[in-house]
VOGU-656610 format. One record per atom (N, C-alpha, C): z, y, x. Coordinates in steps of 0.001 Angstrom, whole numbers, plus 500000, padded with zeros to 6 digits. Each point is the difference from the previous one (the first is absolute). Last residue first. Layout:
ZYX
...
This chain:
917751063520665802
500900500583499018
499656501429499711
497568495091501906
500051501456500118
500870500580498904
500750495020501974
499266500711498966
500161501502500199
500168496750504168
500897500386498912
499191500810499012
497682497831503399
501332499545500394
501065500323498977
494916500742500382
500969501078499914
501391499599500459
496019497111499586
500066500778501234
501156500987500002
499009497334496182
500530499155501068
500060500721501338
498286502321496188
501336499506499691
500577499210501173
495479501523500149
500982501061500229
501418499502499796
496377497034499098
500015500364501413
501096501020500303
499272498836495503
500527498858500759
500137500362501466
497931503162497244
501428499907499707
500639498868500799
495329500532500180
500671501030500785
501515499959499767
497309497093497431
499916499658501421
500784500987500860
499624500879495383
500875498852500248
499992499625501485
497027503395498653
501398500442499929
500947498844500287
495442499058499662
500283500713501244
501446500487500027
498419498024496041
500171498992501056
500331500659501332
499040502865496416
501217499253499717
500288498965501085
495942502497500127
501169500778500419
501315499290499736
496103497608498625
500000500302501440
501181500866500417
499282499019495372
500432498810500737
500103500307501489
498383503011496479
501337500195500571
500538498743500685
495695500386497683
499996500912501150
501381500162500626
499002497496495915
499850499252501247
500023500893501241
502333500541495078
499003500678500822
499909499309501360
501412497929494947
500512500422501305
498858500589500818
499964500140494600
499636499142501123
500591500587501279
500103500483493988
500485500228501364
499340499060501014
499660500398494947
498908500440500859
500372500181501455
503094498686496395
498922498996500064
498841500388500915
505128501545500889
498928500434499116
498853498991500115
504118500341502685
500281499361498704
498997500463498937
500091503368503934
500323498581500034
500384499534498600
496671504219500495
501398499596500077
500144498490500116
495858502972501893
500365499288498768
501402499414500151
497489502276503510
501037500739499286
500417499320498698
496422498707503204
501331499516500352
501126500703499288
495306501271499537
500277498704499365
501412499488500267
499410505284500074
499409498896500748
500296498685499288
501678504352498561
498547500007499915
499308498906500778
504888501392501541
499409500274498684
498476500052500067
501991497228504014
500427501209499311
499312500190498662
501333495360502856
498891500871499621
500492501172499192
502799496687502128
498892499136499585
498771500810499615
504613500764503415
499126500504498949
498831499075499718
504833498455501755
498721500371500596
499061500408498874
505763499338500999
498833500037499128
498772500432500781
505210497403501015
499134501168500116
498768499849499114
505332498131501371
498891499702499097
499143501258499935
503966498004503665
499264501084499340
498863499434499165
505231498429502404
498555500026500102
499390501133499217
504758496482501089
499467501363500009
498478499986500154
502784496055497544
499489500336501333
499483501437499962
502055498104496128
500477499050501004
499651500418501420
498623502422496095
501454499921499868
500600499088501065
495317500455499568
500586501145500686
501507500085499805
497530496669497748
499937499729501434
500660501130500779
499549500575495412
501037499012500295
499993499598501479
496663502985498311
501319500650500003
501097499008500366
495476498784499142
500319500172501416
501344500707500147
497832499402495744
501082499096500388
500223499922501504
498370504113496562
499462499100501027
501122499087500492
498248504264496059
501020499160500635
499352498943500884
498939505412497872
499659498586499961
501039499221500794
500018504743499838
500815499319498991
499505498588499705
499891503314504626
499186499416498945
500904499252499023
500230504349503972
500563498766499462
499095499518498862
497897503032504061
500787500009498766
500686498662499735
498932501573505147
499265499885498748
500912499967498793
500057501103505234
501013500159498949
499309500014498646
497519499480504015
501266499423500454
501090500080498948
494434499717500227
501051500722499278
501327499335500350
494806500135502444
501301499360499776
500913500947499230
495575500922501958
499787498882499071
501294499246499700
499698503755503046
499296500480498808
499758498887498984
501987499342504438
500926500499498970
499316500451498723
498033496007503164
500153501448500088
500844500508498855
498889495284501118
499089500720499122
499974501507500212
502763496802502625
498749499290499713
498972500888499318
504427501551500940
499325499728501268
498623499380499767
502733500651496276
499578501295500541
499247499824501304
501969496203498002
498847500467499226
499465501317500540
503927498282501981
498870499113500262
498753500489499274
504061502231499166
499537500273501359
498775499162500346
502163499186495904
499330501309499977
499418500314501369
502656496164499638
498717499804499331
499200501299499944
504400500178501737
499128499240500885
498608499850499388
503316501953497349
499600500900501077
499063499309500980
501940497401496647
498991500894499434
499495500970501056
503537497179501146
498758499235499897
498878500844499401
504311501932500253
499487499728501343
498661499276499949
502371501014495817
499478501164500743
499359499648501345
499966496712495632
500999500416500989
499400501063500925
498803498874494657
499520499886501377
501055500503500973
500206497979494802
500537501013500915
499506499720501414
499308498712494353
499501499732501344
500404501145500920
502324497905495351
499428501201500614
499562499640501420
500083495808496861
500934501020500458
499253501254500442
498354496269496161
499981500338501410
500963501133500312
501100497822495547
498801499654500745
500138500369501461
503339498767495446
499809500782501221
498779499495500758
501213499797494716
499580499136501103
499719500868501228
502538499997494803
499676500839501154
499708499103501205
500489499959494378
499752499056501090
499496500821501184
502866501091495158
499211500461501142
499904498884501027
501068501081494296
500306499221501207
499038500431501096
501980501796494704
499137500080501179
500488499064501095
500168501271494175
500641499445501183
499020500014501168
500449503446495468
499399498764500511
500765499546501238
500492504211497262
500526498812499338
499356498704500434
499436504694501581
499034499534498997
500445498706499330
502596502106503423
499694501115499092
499007499596498911
501202496947503501
501078500203499034
499662501080498985
496996499305503550
499981498867499073
501090500164498939
499880503127503471
498862500181499090
499952498876498967
503199499622503394
500348501077499069
498873500285499021
499348496733503423
501062499581499084
500315501075498956
496787500981503374
499536498901499151
501079499628498979
501027503238503317
499077500492498977
499575498899499041
502722498840503750
500720500840499029
499088500431498857
498067497609503584
500898499137499217
500736500813498933
497378502387503021
499158499239499072
500865499078499144
502111502423503420
499606500871498889
499121499270499000
501347497726503970
501156500294499149
499601500825498777
496708499114503296
500377498776499291
501153500264499040
498684503496502814
498985499743498976
500357498748499200
502733501045503705
500145500988498926
499036499717498862
499635497409503934
501188499640499227
500207500944498817
496512501003502980
499695498730499326
501168499566499117
500551503678502829
499206500359498821
499659498743499201
502151499336504054
500920500644499065
499280500417498721
497431498165503548
500831498978499353
500988500611499009
495097501960501178
501360500161500502
500879499018499247
495446500931498886
499898500039501456
501361500162500668
497687497813495039
500843501012500636
499825499914501511
498017497985494767
499763500240501430
500949501086500500
498848496296495564
500900501019500539
499763500129501503
497682498015495049
499919499957501460
500802501179500535
499911497026494976
500132501180500837
499762499670501473
499334498256494450
499892499579501391
499954501245500881
501790498495494657
499441500988500914
499997499420501410
500342498257494450
500222499726501416
499283501050500842
502060498676494596
499080500759500841
500363499729501449
500944497941494470
500339500260501396
498927500830500688
499947498833495251
501376499624500338
500387500445501409
496120502594496949
500284498806500808
501491499783500252
497055502067495771
500897500509501039
500497498806500811
495402500648496964
501121499129500337
500809500648501119
495706501497498149
500963500055498901
501195499072500217
496187500478503030
500409501373499702
501037500088498890
499492495882503703
499329500491498775
500548501368499631
501533497490503837
498624499499499905
499244500574498804
504832500696503682
499268500039498741
498579499501500082
502085501395504537
500779499915498762
499059500039498806
500381500920505749
499496498969499094
500890499947498756
498635503160504588
500883499971498831
499389499043498992
499468501615505664
499628499202498831
501076500114498926
500171502407504205
498608499550500041
499565499199498808
503610503846501796
499963498996498937
498546499566499877
502767502380504265
498777499802499230
500211498920498947
502601503435503727
500332499070498912
498763499905499115
501435501861505289
498978499820498964
500527498982498997
501861503630504249
500148498794499192
498870499969498981
502178503132504574
498873499417499272
500415498762499221
502267505054501959
499842498580500280
498966499425499034
501492504504499786
499501499875501360
499866498542500441
501813501321495688
498582500374500069
499406499887501402
504044496936498013
499860501235500771
498515500347500120
501524497014495892
499676499848501423
499838501384500629
500890499632495324
501077499315500716
499775499891501502
496949501983496586
501313500592499782
501160499328500728
495144498759500130
499974501462499857
501382500628499918
499350495179500339
499477500685501184
500157501509499873
501386497466496351
500737499483501157
499554500727501267
497983500602495628
501002500969500441
500809499508501197
496673497389497635
499374501002500864
501017501012500517
501122496597496820
499973499514501373
499368501006500956
500060500723495254
501303500244500621
500007499582501462
496159499099497341
500132501426500314
501324500296500702
499249495597498529
498950500344500970
500139501456500430
502730498443496507
500481499607501327
498971500331501081
498948500626495419
500956501005500441
500470499715501422
497262496811497996
499231501230500215
500904501120500507
501978495922498707
499266499856501257
499218501262500328
502236499774495872
500966500061501091
499292499925501358
497403499388496160
500431501396500097
500982500164501161
498724495669499083
498852500742500513
500311501484500122
503093496862498085
499965499956501467
498839500810500565
502960500202495248
498645500072500553
500003500061501533
502796498093495708
500448500683501217
498792499972500945
500227499799494232
499759499409501324
500805500721501083
499446501175495247
500577498668499990
499867499293501362
498154504312498964
501452500142499943
500705498647499981
495151500548499894
500589500115501335
501521500077499981
495987498533496782
501437500111499781
500740500115501342
495228499460499606
500244500887498856
501491500239499762
498210496971503326
499808501382500396
500265500989498886
502417495130500510
498792500589499435
499913501473500382
502899497027503317
499841500003498554
498685500650499590
503903498534504417
498715500421499470
499974499977498483
503845500681503929
499746499212498797
498729500538499358
501697499890505375
500415500687498790
499845499097498796
499874500371505887
500069499114498834
500528500783498804
497600500783505279
500747500556498870
499915499040498823
499281499976505737
499724499363498707
500924500588498937
497848500985505289
500990500408499000
499593499384498667
498944499303505607
499607499688498629
501148500370499071
498242501255505401
501016499971498949
499356499647498659
499449500314505878
499321499685498742
501032499744498919
499588502804505107
500742499124499091
499226499828498704
499450501914505422
499303499685498756
500833499014499197
500140503992504434
500457498748499405
499259499791498691
497529503063503647
501047499912498987
500471498568499749
498134502472504710
499471499436498757
501162499640499081
500992502364503973
498551500224499962
499359499472498730
504906501464503018
499485499466498735
498535500372499802
501000500466504994
500973499981498906
499412499409498734
496514502144503283
501266499402500379
500971500075498833
494389499874500285
501180500699499508
501238499241500457
494045500481500650
501308499419500281
501087500808499294
494198499033500400
501077500759499372
501321499257500201
494397500398501838
501256499253499995
501125500903499486
494287499583499379
501120500895500305
501304499212499867
495545498234498981
500479499861501361
501103500948500400
497213501407495818
499839498702500634
500474500019501448
502064503327496291
498818499903500850
499963498674500759
502616500154495431
500235500575501322
498765499717500856
500211498307495650
500272501419499801
500306500734501286
501065494723499620
498916500783499417
500414501445499768
502014496356503511
500392500972498982
498782500783499503
501948495083502881
498959501000499753
500436500935498875
503487497477503269
499324499885498709
498940501083499908
503522497130503912
499214501136499519
499377499691498654
504470498506503614
498943499613499070
499231501248499613
504149497834503747
499131501056499488
498998499408499011
505046499083503041
498925499460499167
499228501146499366
503880498437504265
499418501025499137
498856499367499226
502678497285502607
500796501194500273
499506501184499178
499706494538498920
499243501215500285
500983501141500266
499666494077499575
500766501250500109
499106501171500399
499341495225497782
499095500892500726
500673501369500135
502359496500497950
499054499181500753
499080500835500883
503092502166497188
500797499096500820
499079499160500899
498172502958496812
500516500733501152
500978499183500845
497848497893496139
499019500756500768
500589500614501261
501683496751496300
500433500184501372
499054500784500885
499897498937495130
499577498845500798
500281500187501490
500874503485496957
500846498886499550
499660498713500749
497321503783500707
501299500158500655
500955498895499589
495794500122497933
499836499676501419
501332500116500739
499947501275495496
499823498554500129
499823499590501460
500220504589498932
501312499368499803
499900498493500185
496014502425500076
500803500323501186
501357499333499919
497037499736496287
499690499070501081
500782500266501269
500002501743495015
500996499977501063
499752499004501097
497530501463495762
500654498688500050
500966499859501169
497074503908498897
501032499792498999
500765498702500096
496134500898503011
499801500662498720
501018499569498940
499563498167504548
500612501332500006
500001500620498608
498637495262501956
500751500426498812
500696501341500120
498881497403504597
499484499826498646
500740500893499008
499114500692505570
500920499775498887
499288499767498671
499669499871505655
499064500100498882
500743499538498747
501219501715505280
500534499464498743
498995500248498889
500562499683505699
499128500535498961
500345499296498690
502611500923504982
499874499183498792
499102500721498998
501268500030505686
499371500646498852
499896499007498846
502851500844504972
499614499054498952
499477500775498795
500088501265505609
500889499828498863
499446498999499010
497654503249503581
501075499125500453
501013499880498870
494319501207500562
501346500429499635
501001498970500474
494260501465499641
501060499456500847
501347500549499524
494903499254497574
501221500802500135
501022499271500863
495475498278498637
499917501209500826
501313500707500299
499010495805497238
498980500027501045
500194501126501013
502919499317496174
499959498732500735
499049500068501187
500231503720497060
501244499860500766
499961498734500852
496434500750497014
499970500962501099
501225499866500897
499862497400496073
499017499533500982
499945500942501204
502821501194496425
500472498758500609
499033499512501073
498847503714497269
500940500343501066
500472498752500731
497340499318496278
499194500660501036
500882500380501185
502165498293496256
499283498951500715
499119500588501099
502222502961497152
500958499369500910
499353498842500757
497361502172496778
500352500946501059
500965499377501000
498796497581496096
498888500058500953
500320500922501171
503139499764496466
499925498723500710
498910500027501059
500359503681497157
501174499960500870
499984498723500845
496677500503496700
499783500863501152
501165500011500960
500388497628495965
498936499372500779
499731500797501266
502877501764496815
500677499039500865
498994499175500802
499362503716496579
499609500049501399
500689499024500909
500057500811495026
500964500816500745
499711500028501495
497763497373496451
499973501377499498
500975500901500737
497456495097499990
500784500716501003
499923501487499661
499470496105496152
499334500816501009
501000500550501015
498963496606495121
500774500236501213
499222500924500930
498326498246495745
501307500544499699
500879500269501203
496059496637500781
500149500793498775
501443500457499811
497391499037504601
500983499307499176
500356500880498813
497209501227503709
499295498886499359
500945499194499106
499832505409502062
500723498762499716
499127498980499292
497409503576502963
500996500056498927
500598498623499738
496477501764503234
501129499132500364
501114500012498944
496031502693499507
499504498650500321
501126499015500321
501056504098496665
499632499840501399
499513498574500289
501877502261495851
498566499749500096
499512499777501416
504536500985497721
499416500808501068
498489499848500093
503835498168497100
498850500706499410
499302500853501050
503950495556499195
499324500987500839
498776500593499300
504759498029498020
498576499664500025
499246501095500750
505275498400500693
499143501060499462
498554499542500108
504805498321501679
499316499469498819
499219501094499270
501020499844505527
500569500393498708
499220499375498838
501079498591505604
499146500809499132
500718500268498678
501862498766505404
499745499622498611
499143501018499257
501837500010504785
498774499221499765
499612499844498540
502828503360504144
500121499243498759
498653499396499616
502436501411504993
498936500293499035
500227499145498763
502883501753504901
499863499282498730
498801500476499185
502642499627505235
499004500759499239
499690499200498742
504148500149504114
499320499399498859
499032500978499361
502792498947505067
499399500951499068
499311499242498882
503835499528504523
499091499392499034
499581501023498955
502386499150505393
499802500857498834
498958499375499086
501289498224504319
500724499484498842
499827500876498758
496921498768504786
500721500984499209
500627499399498756
497077498112503614
501366499530499821
500827500951499141
494403499069499833
500999500372500991
501364499410499703
497150499880495834
499439500389501292
501142500391500942
498637497523494829
501032500273501008
499320500315501332
498960499744494331
499387500073501319
501083500432500987
499385497965494536
500827500505501096
499243499929501313
499440499973494155
499368499690501276
500784500661501123
500734498405494503
500462500802501137
499292499507501249
499563499788494141
499593499544501330
500604500935501038
500654498378494283
499986500957501099
499641499352501328
500705498156495336
498639500119500529
499901501009501147
504403498438498289
499018499120499358
498618500113500631
503845502113501831
499749500652498727
498869499312499265
499523498365504441
501142500884499752
499738500801498728
496796496835501994
500909499560498950
501231500846499796
497335499342504838
499570500240498625
501101499589499034
499069501453505584
500861499321499021
499527500381498604
498040500206505504
499879500296498567
500961499142499196
498570502238505186
500792498943499382
500084500329498515
495782501787502910
501328500269499434
500690498689499617
495345500763501819
501094499662500896
501396500306499491
495429500324497915
500194501076500978
501237499785500868
498760496990496458
498823500064500862
500165501046501095
503307499605496618
500039498854500911
498848500062500990
500078503219496573
501063500227500972
500082498865501014
496939499574496390
499589501052500939
501060500198501088
501019497002496491
498907499489500825
499576501011501055
503182501273496736
500567499045500957
498938499480500957
498600502792496436
500813500744500972
500526499057501080
497724498033496401
499085500788500822
500761500734501103
502492497717496782
499328499040500878
499036500723500937
502134502533496680
500951499565501031
499349499043500992
497494501353496232
500188501110500929
500926499608501135
499373496900496540
498758500159500753
500139501110501039
503644499301497076
499797498833500856
498754500158500870
503014502872496771
499082500447501046
499672498873500985
503005500608495918
498831499129499864
498982500274501106
504158502462499166
500372498634500335
498871498997499768
498853504513497853
501244499780500728
500334498519500113
494863500851499135
501217500649499526
501209499602500844
494637500389501477
501020499035499591
501277500746499640
494116500750500933
501392500470499877
500930498909499509
495070500528502066
500789498835499603
501479500377499874
496646503159501341
499249499224499006
500782498811499465
501749502772503511
499911500771498752
499323499182498900
500170498259504386
501314499910499343
499950500718498661
496186500388502597
500152498602499566
501334499814499283
499181504147501985
499208499843498777
500040498566499484
502126500974504103
500675500726498907
499262499804498694
497986498306503899
501160499196499613
500731500652498832
496462502373501911
499504498831499268
501150499130499521
501127503567502697
499495500523498724
499476498844499161
501259499038504294
501165500114499131
499668500712498689
496711499370503445
500523498672499653
501110500098498966
498255503980501952
499137499417498968
500468498637499532
501874502785503639
500676499957498718
499157499352498903
498823500986504754
500731498755499791
500549499849498585
497567503910501616
499141498841500217
500697498706499608
502320504095499786
498929500050499001
499040498826500160
503506500662503117
500473499438498739
498897499988498953
499465499774505369
499734500879498879
500466499324498712
502105499280505065
499076499458499007
499801501012498882
503069500570503767
498743499593500595
498993499435499025
504346501719498690
500210498930500976
498679499433500513
498892503081496335
501405499620500153
500084498804500937
496587504248498182
500042498842500888
501470499675500232
499223503620497456
499320498959499246
499856498741500847
503317504280500265
499392498962500830
499405498913499115
501623503994498013
499899500444501383
499351498957500888
498914500620494724
500950499294500861
499799500442501430
């Protein structure tokens, strides 16, 4: 880091408090909309540092507001708080104390990083405007961002721009990665149910075999990406589960497939949906079975706005130097409900390396052995502080 001393204080000396806090949150994980202990901790800290605090948005969300000067510009910074239903296998002293639950995606670290920034900003950062710190519940599939917005997030706490970050295993610790435009994929969940006529395995001609139809459908679905989607665009069709039958000599009456669909373009998303509907119905007809589709739209494509991304890149480059910043990083086929916030307010979702190949921080998220890298709390907090200072000083977002 170019300046390990930030605003007259050594972050390495001050960050220990937030490493301990992060590990305390890690040991007490809470699932979507159950983040009562975490929310109470966040609210308590923000109040102690002089923030106006509102709780209960999106059930367990927290917003801390700091007003300085007479400026009317407003900025939002967001962190997520929820854990996952995964049994931890890290063996760390601060491992989850709640059976079957763990912070397997680093939301404990995101919360601790924004809290570290919150204290530094309250004590050391001068600005003219309104800062909203958004601590969101239920990012892991439950749409906490949507719930907070339904409770009037941006009406009650207007933001001219909004930013969030996520740790990224496999990338060098503390390296910042940005991308303008489509950055993370939409996510749709699909259940396909096939109905046929079961019977004795010795007399298949007397049945309408849903298991054979389902097996053929699994393979046919792979052609949606390989033969319908433009090779220069991205889509993922994953059949993650196939449920049918219980015995080797019984042909089942029904079969059920569970799919995950990812795209990085709304037109591709529509194309994939149309082709899957066509394939399912035609494949089912060819095997003499009936098909129904339950299509559940999930998260939208996450699209970073160019001006806000340029500002964030400039801030990170000034803070860390160009050698530790990727201004045009890759797209990711994972999904994120911050996408819905970006549909309402311009902003940027960025990534911070959790550890390169061969390091403990390289363990993939949603893995029982994962842990957030505490070494990135300091650069993450410094980035938030510098972003706040630069945003309000700039007068207009850098284009």
